[in-house]
C-alpha positions in Angstrom: -96.5 -49.0 6.1 -96.9 -53.0 6.0 -93.5 -53.8 4.8 -90.3 -53.5 7.0 -88.0 -52.8 4.4 -88.4 -49.3 3.1 -86.0 -49.4 0.3 -88.1 -48.3 -2.5 -89.6 -45.5 -0.4 -87.7 -43.1 -2.4 -88.3 -40.9 -5.3 -87.4 -42.1 -8.7 -84.6 -39.5 -9.6 -82.4 -40.8 -6.5 -82.3 -44.3 -8.1 -81.7 -42.8 -11.8 -78.9 -41.0 -10.4 -77.6 -44.0 -8.6 -77.5 -45.7 -11.7 -75.4 -42.7 -13.4 -72.8 -42.9 -10.6 -72.6 -46.6 -11.1 -71.8 -45.8 -14.7 -69.5 -43.1 -13.7 -65.9 -44.0 -12.7 -66.2 -42.2 -9.4 -69.2 -44.2 -8.4 -67.7 -44.9 -4.7 -66.4 -41.6 -4.1 -67.1 -40.9 -0.4 -69.2 -37.7 0.1 -70.9 -35.9 2.9 -74.8 -34.9 2.7 -76.2 -32.8 5.5 -79.9 -32.8 6.2 -80.8 -29.4 7.7 -83.9 -26.9 7.6 -84.2 -23.5 6.7 -86.9 -22.1 8.9 -88.7 -23.0 12.4 -92.1 -24.3 11.9 -95.1 -22.2 13.2 -93.0 -19.1 12.8 -91.7 -20.3 16.4 -88.1 -19.9 18.1 -87.3 -23.6 18.1 -87.7 -27.0 16.6 -87.4 -30.5 18.3 -85.7 -33.3 16.8 -87.5 -36.5 16.2 -87.8 -39.5 13.8 -83.8 -41.0 14.5 -85.1 -44.1 15.9 -87.1 -44.9 12.8 -83.9 -43.5 10.6 -81.7 -46.0 12.2 -84.3 -49.0 11.3 -84.5 -47.9 7.8 -80.7 -48.1 7.2 -80.8 -51.1 9.0 -83.1 -52.7 6.7 -81.8 -50.9 3.7 -81.6 -53.8 0.8 -83.4 -54.7 -2.2 -85.5 -57.8 -2.5 -85.9 -60.0 -5.4 -89.3 -58.6 -6.1 -87.8 -55.0 -5.8 -85.4 -55.7 -8.6 -88.1 -57.2 -10.6 -90.2 -54.1 -10.3 -87.4 -51.8 -11.4 -86.5 -54.2 -14.2 -90.2 -53.8 -15.3 -89.6 -50.1 -15.7 -87.5 -50.0 -18.6 -85.0 -47.8 -17.6 -82.4 -49.5 -15.4 -79.6 -51.8 -17.1 -78.9 -55.3 -16.0 -75.3 -54.5 -14.4 -76.8 -51.9 -12.0 -79.7 -54.3 -11.2 -77.3 -57.1 -10.4 -75.3 -54.6 -8.4 -78.5 -53.7 -6.0 -78.8 -57.2 -5.4 -76.2 -57.0 -2.8 -76.6 -53.4 -1.6 -76.0 -52.6 1.9 -75.2 -49.0 3.8 -71.5 -49.0 4.4 -71.1 -45.7 5.5 -71.2 -43.4 8.9 -73.9 -41.3 10.0 -73.8 -38.6 12.5 -77.4 -36.8 13.9 -78.5 -34.5 16.7 -80.2 -37.0 19.0 -84.2 -37.2 19.4 -85.7 -34.5 21.9 -82.9 -32.4 21.5 -83.8 -28.4 20.6 -82.4 -27.6 17.2 -82.3 -24.5 15.0 -82.4 -23.6 11.4 -79.2 -24.3 9.0 -77.6 -27.1 11.3 -76.9 -30.4 10.4 -79.5 -32.5 11.6 -78.1 -35.5 10.3 -74.7 -36.0 8.5 -74.2 -38.6 6.3 -70.6 -39.7 5.1 -70.9 -42.5 2.7 -70.3 -43.8 -1.1 -72.2 -41.4 -3.0 -74.4 -44.1 -4.4 -75.8 -44.9 -0.8 -75.8 -41.6 0.5 -78.0 -40.3 -2.4 -80.4 -43.2 -2.2 -81.1 -42.3 1.9 -82.4 -38.7 0.9 -85.8 -39.1 0.5 -86.4 -41.5 3.2 -84.4 -39.7 5.9 -86.2 -36.5 4.8 -89.7 -38.1 5.1 -89.1 -39.3 8.6 -87.1 -36.5 10.3 -89.5 -33.9 8.6 -92.7 -35.4 9.9 -91.6 -36.5 13.6 -89.7 -33.1 14.1 -92.8 -31.1 13.1 -95.2 -32.9 14.9 -92.7 -33.1 18.0 -92.3 -29.4 17.6 -95.7 -28.5 17.5 -96.5 -30.6 20.6 -94.2 -28.7 22.6 -95.5 -25.4 21.6 -99.1 -26.8 22.6 -97.8 -27.9 26.2 -96.2 -24.6 26.5 -99.4 -23.0 26.0 -101.2 -25.2 28.4 -98.6 -24.0 31.4 -98.4 -27.0 33.0 -101.6 -28.9 32.4 -101.8 -32.4 31.0 -101.8 -32.3 26.8 -103.3 -35.7 25.4 -102.8 -36.5 21.9 -106.3 -37.6 20.5 -105.7 -37.2 16.6 -105.2 -40.7 15.0 -108.8 -40.3 13.1 -107.9 -36.8 11.5 -104.3 -37.8 10.8 -103.1 -38.6 7.0 -103.0 -42.2 7.1 -102.0 -44.9 9.7 -98.3 -44.0 9.8 -98.7 -40.4 10.3 -101.3 -41.0 13.1 -99.0 -43.4 14.5 -95.4 -41.9 14.2 -97.1 -38.7 15.0 -98.5 -39.6 18.2 -95.0 -40.7 19.2 -93.5 -37.5 18.3 -96.3 -35.8 20.3 -95.3 -37.9 23.3 -91.6 -36.8 22.7 -92.8 -32.8 22.4 -94.5 -33.4 25.8 -98.0 -34.9 25.7 -98.7 -36.9 28.6 -100.2 -39.9 26.3 -102.3 -40.6 23.2 -105.5 -42.0 22.2 -103.7 -44.3 19.6 -103.6 -47.7 21.3 -101.1 -49.1 18.5 -98.6 -46.2 19.5 -98.8 -47.6 23.1 -98.2 -51.1 21.9 -95.1 -50.2 19.7 -93.6 -47.4 21.6 -94.5 -48.2 25.3 -96.3 -44.8 25.9 -99.1 -44.1 28.0 -102.7 -44.5 26.3 -105.5 -42.2 27.5 -109.3 -41.5 26.7 -112.8 -41.4 27.9 -116.1 -42.0 25.6 -118.0 -40.4 22.9 -121.3 -38.7 22.5 -122.4 -41.7 20.8 -122.2 -44.1 24.3 -124.5 -41.3 25.9 -127.1 -41.5 23.2 -127.1 -45.4 22.9 -128.7 -45.4 26.5 -132.2 -44.3 27.2 -130.7 -41.2 29.2 -127.8 -39.4 30.1 -127.6 -40.4 33.7 -128.0 -44.0 32.9 -125.1 -43.8 30.4 -123.0 -42.2 33.2 -123.6 -44.5 35.9 -122.7 -47.6 33.7 -119.6 -46.1 32.7 -118.9 -45.0 36.3 -119.3 -48.9 37.2 -117.0 -50.2 34.6 -114.2 -47.7 35.2 -114.5 -46.2 38.8 -110.7 -45.4 38.8 -110.9 -43.4 35.4 -114.2 -41.6 35.3 -114.0 -38.7 33.1 -117.6 -38.0 31.7 -118.6 -36.4 28.4 -121.2 -33.6 29.5 -122.0 -32.2 26.7 -124.4 -34.3 24.6 -127.5 -32.4 25.3 -127.4 -29.6 27.6 -123.9 -28.9 29.5 -124.8 -27.0 32.6 -128.9 -28.2 32.7 -127.9 -31.7 32.3 -124.6 -33.0 31.7 -122.7 -31.5 34.8 -125.7 -32.2 37.2 -126.0 -35.9 36.0 -122.0 -36.2 36.3 -122.4 -34.8 39.6 -125.3 -36.9 40.6 -123.0 -40.2 39.9 -120.1 -38.8 41.5 -122.2 -38.4 44.6 -123.3 -42.1 44.6 -119.9 -43.2 43.9 -118.8 -41.5 47.1 -121.6 -42.7 49.3 -121.0 -45.9 48.1 -117.6 -45.4 49.6 -116.0 -46.0 46.1 -112.6 -44.1 45.8 -112.4 -41.0 43.6 -108.9 -41.4 42.5 -109.2 -39.9 38.8 -112.4 -38.5 38.1 -114.3 -35.2 36.2 -115.6 -34.2 33.2 -114.6 -33.4 29.6 -116.1 -30.5 27.4 -116.0 -30.9 23.7 -118.1 -27.8 22.6 -119.5 -24.4 23.0 -117.7 -21.5 24.9 -115.2 -23.7 27.0 -114.0 -20.7 28.9 -117.6 -19.9 30.1 -118.8 -23.5 30.6 -115.8 -24.4 32.6 -115.9 -21.7 35.1 -119.7 -22.4 35.7 -119.0 -26.4 35.7 -116.1 -25.8 38.2 -118.4 -23.8 40.5 -121.3 -26.4 40.4 -118.3 -29.1 41.0 -117.0 -27.1 43.9 -120.2 -26.4 45.5 -121.2 -30.2 45.5 -118.0 -31.1 47.4 -115.8 -32.3 44.5 -113.2 -29.7 44.2 -110.5 -32.1 42.8 -112.7 -33.3 40.2 -110.8 -32.7 36.4 -112.1 -30.8 34.0 -110.8 -31.6 30.4 -111.7 -30.0 27.3 -111.3 -31.1 23.6 -112.8 -29.4 20.3 -110.2 -28.1 17.7 -107.7 -26.8 20.3 -104.2 -25.7 19.3 -101.7 -23.6 21.3 -103.1 -20.2 20.4 -106.7 -21.2 21.4 -105.6 -22.8 24.8 -103.4 -19.7 25.2 -106.6 -17.5 25.0 -108.4 -19.8 27.2 -105.6 -19.8 29.9 -105.6 -16.0 29.7 -109.6 -15.9 30.0 -109.3 -17.8 33.3 -110.8 -21.2 31.9 -111.0 -23.7 34.9 -109.8 -26.7 32.5 -106.6 -28.4 33.9 -106.5 -31.2 31.0 -106.5 -30.9 27.1 -107.2 -33.4 24.5 -105.6 -31.8 21.2 -106.3 -33.8 17.9 -106.7 -32.2 14.4 -104.3 -29.2 14.8 -101.7 -31.2 16.6 -101.5 -34.3 14.7 -101.4 -32.5 11.4 -99.9 -29.4 12.4 -102.3 -27.6 10.8 -101.2 -24.0 10.5 -97.8 -25.4 9.2 -98.0 -29.0 7.9 -94.8 -29.2 6.4 -91.2 -28.8 8.0 -89.3 -28.3 4.8 -86.2 -30.0 5.9 -83.7 -30.3 2.8 -80.4 -32.8 1.9 -77.7 -31.2 0.3 -73.7 -32.0 -0.9 -71.5 -30.7 1.7 -68.3 -32.1 0.6 -66.5 -34.9 -1.7 -63.4 -36.8 -1.0 -60.6 -36.0 -2.8 -57.7 -38.5 -3.9 -55.6 -37.9 -0.9 -58.5 -38.3 1.5 -59.3 -35.1 2.4 -62.9 -33.6 1.9 -63.2 -31.0 -0.8 -66.1 -28.4 0.1 -69.1 -28.0 -2.2 -71.6 -25.1 -2.0 -75.1 -24.6 -3.7 -75.7 -21.1 -4.7 -79.0 -19.2 -4.9 -80.1 -15.7 -5.5 -82.2 -16.5 -2.0 -79.7 -15.8 0.4 -81.3 -18.6 2.9 -80.8 -21.2 0.1 -76.9 -20.8 -0.2 -75.6 -24.0 1.9 -72.7 -24.3 4.4 -69.9 -26.4 2.8 -67.4 -28.6 4.3 -67.4 -31.4 6.9 -69.1 -29.7 10.2 -70.0 -30.3 13.5 -71.6 -28.3 16.0 -71.3 -26.5 19.5 -74.0 -25.7 21.6 -73.0 -22.7 23.8 -74.3 -22.3 27.1 -74.2 -19.5 29.7 -72.2 -21.0 32.3 -74.0 -19.1 35.2 -77.4 -19.4 34.1 -77.3 -22.8 32.1 -79.5 -21.2 29.5 -78.5 -21.5 25.7 -76.7 -18.7 24.2 -76.2 -19.6 20.8 -75.2 -22.5 18.5 -71.7 -22.6 16.7 -71.3 -24.3 13.3 -67.8 -25.2 12.7 -65.5 -27.5 10.6 -64.8 -31.0 11.9 -61.2 -30.4 13.0 -61.7 -27.0 15.3 -61.3 -27.2 18.6 -62.2 -24.7 21.3 -61.3 -24.1 24.9 -63.9 -23.1 27.3 -61.2 -20.7 29.0 -60.6 -18.4 26.1 -62.4 -15.7 24.7 -65.1 -16.7 22.1 -66.0 -14.0 19.5 -69.3 -14.9 17.9 -71.1 -13.1 14.7 -74.1 -13.2 12.6 -73.0 -14.8 9.3 -75.7 -12.8 7.4 -74.5 -9.6 9.4 -70.8 -10.3 10.3 -70.1 -6.8 12.2 -72.7 -7.8 14.3 -70.3 -9.6 17.2 -70.6 -10.8 20.6 -67.5 -11.8 22.8 -68.1 -14.4 25.3 -65.0 -14.0 28.0 -63.3 -17.3 28.7 -64.8 -19.3 31.8 -68.2 -17.6 31.1 -69.5 -20.3 28.7 -69.8 -24.0 28.4 -69.5 -25.9 25.0 -71.4 -29.3 24.1 -71.1 -31.2 20.7 -74.5 -31.6 19.2 -73.9 -34.5 17.0 -73.7 -37.8 18.0 -72.4 -40.9 15.6 -75.0 -43.0 14.9 -73.5 -45.6 12.6 -69.9 -46.3 12.0 -68.7 -48.2 8.7 -72.4 -49.4 8.2 -72.7 -50.5 11.5 -75.1 -48.9 14.1 -73.3 -47.8 17.1 -76.1 -46.0 18.9 -79.0 -47.2 21.2 -81.9 -45.2 21.0 -83.7 -44.3 24.2 -87.4 -45.1 24.9 -89.9 -42.4 23.9 -90.6 -41.6 27.6 -86.7 -41.2 28.1 -86.7 -39.0 25.0 -89.4 -36.8 26.4 -87.7 -36.3 29.7 -84.6 -35.3 27.6 -86.8 -33.1 25.7 -88.4 -31.5 28.6 -84.8 -30.4 30.1 -83.6 -29.3 26.7 -86.7 -26.6 26.7 -85.5 -25.9 30.1 -82.6 -24.1 28.6 -84.4 -21.9 26.6 -85.0 -18.5 27.5 -88.9 -17.7 27.9 -88.3 -15.3 25.2 -87.5 -18.0 22.8 -90.4 -20.0 23.7 -93.4 -17.4 23.5 -95.8 -18.3 20.6 -95.6 -15.0 18.6 -92.5 -13.0 17.6 -90.1 -15.1 19.7 -86.6 -14.1 20.2 -84.1 -15.8 18.0 -81.4 -18.1 18.9 -78.4 -17.1 16.7 -76.7 -19.8 14.7 -73.4 -18.8 13.9 -70.6 -19.8 11.8 -66.9 -20.3 12.9 -64.4 -17.9 11.5 -62.9 -20.6 9.2 -66.3 -21.9 8.0 -67.6 -18.7 7.0 -64.0 -17.6 5.0 -64.3 -21.1 3.4 -67.9 -20.1 2.3 -67.0 -16.8 1.2 -63.9 -18.1 -0.9 -66.1 -20.7 -2.4 -68.9 -18.1 -3.4 -66.1 -15.8 -4.9 -64.7 -18.3 -7.0 -67.9 -19.5 -8.2 -69.1 -16.2 -9.2 -65.9 -15.5 -11.1 -64.5 -12.4 -8.5 -61.8 -14.4 -7.1 
């Protein structure tokens, strides 16, 4: 996106609703909106929060330029007094959010906006656009990295991404999720993350023969010499020519600090094992074997199970697009409206689909860990003024099946509040970590999950429970709306 100010990155109905609020006497009424999602992507056991830095930048730049006002006037649906109001528009409220790199789960607020309703309403589309996309790709990357079992994953998806922004911010999110680097040079420049790459088949084909192409590349990049060996015949030509070049480098006294081959086609399990044997027999036991070719977490997991001799993976299309689950599904719902006395009146959206019934009120989230293991036990959504003592017994129950209860004895668990304040009275009060710092945060977060939650298929569900007060408030609102109370 060329322009820094993304104020018009919104759906038209946000602006028409704003004009409606403007014409209404309650246009400055403070409200609470929650951004959350309902289902983990890829049928997984968790998601990774990402995109908050871009949300912060969006909010800081939130204003209408003169050309924006002129464009809106040209639509013929906005009145002059409303357009005049937009000229001085700025965000004045509070924002709370789950920090980037944090593991998160369905139905808990990822972002909470407390602001005059016109301001909070306008921000819906942009917040969802940014958080949905980057959280999706960060989650996909974490799954891919988990499948690789400690091997390095390189993000190679720029050419297959849905546009420059998706490619660049998607690469940022992929690094947060655990990728050791990206091929996207712009991402590297903007976010100070490692950029990595080798060469294409066209490099080989542009030379008279494969050996000459390999030799020329090795002469230029002796300290990072990964040779693509499948242009003509992997085992009969590519690997032997790579070994010839490596041998000449060794004989010339050139240090082989980081070198190896890349496979981009064929039966990767079979070819990698054969190539490993050839390299080892030639005395290059520390040569890297990397692979690409439409990889995802399921194929990588299968190749690892087959004993593939691959220790570095380049993942493109299926990662940068999250091909099997291309949208995150986050939503932004009104949770409360401030009354005349300053207290918040809870609001609820009901639906015939149980999962679409929202959680009302001004809420916060506690993450609950087992004290002994440090592993994540559950998340608890409660009202903002609720306080818990870790020395007291804590009873958790499933809000969908409330008869299912778990008692945590006092002293056996640790509570951690998840939401952090990002904006206060319109001013940012939070400093975003650098991307590689967020990656380290994400790794620690993932380490708190049980292996059963991280598995790729049919993972164990981490429960997101409601406090008793919040649960009773929700039931009361449902009964009142349905006329049963």
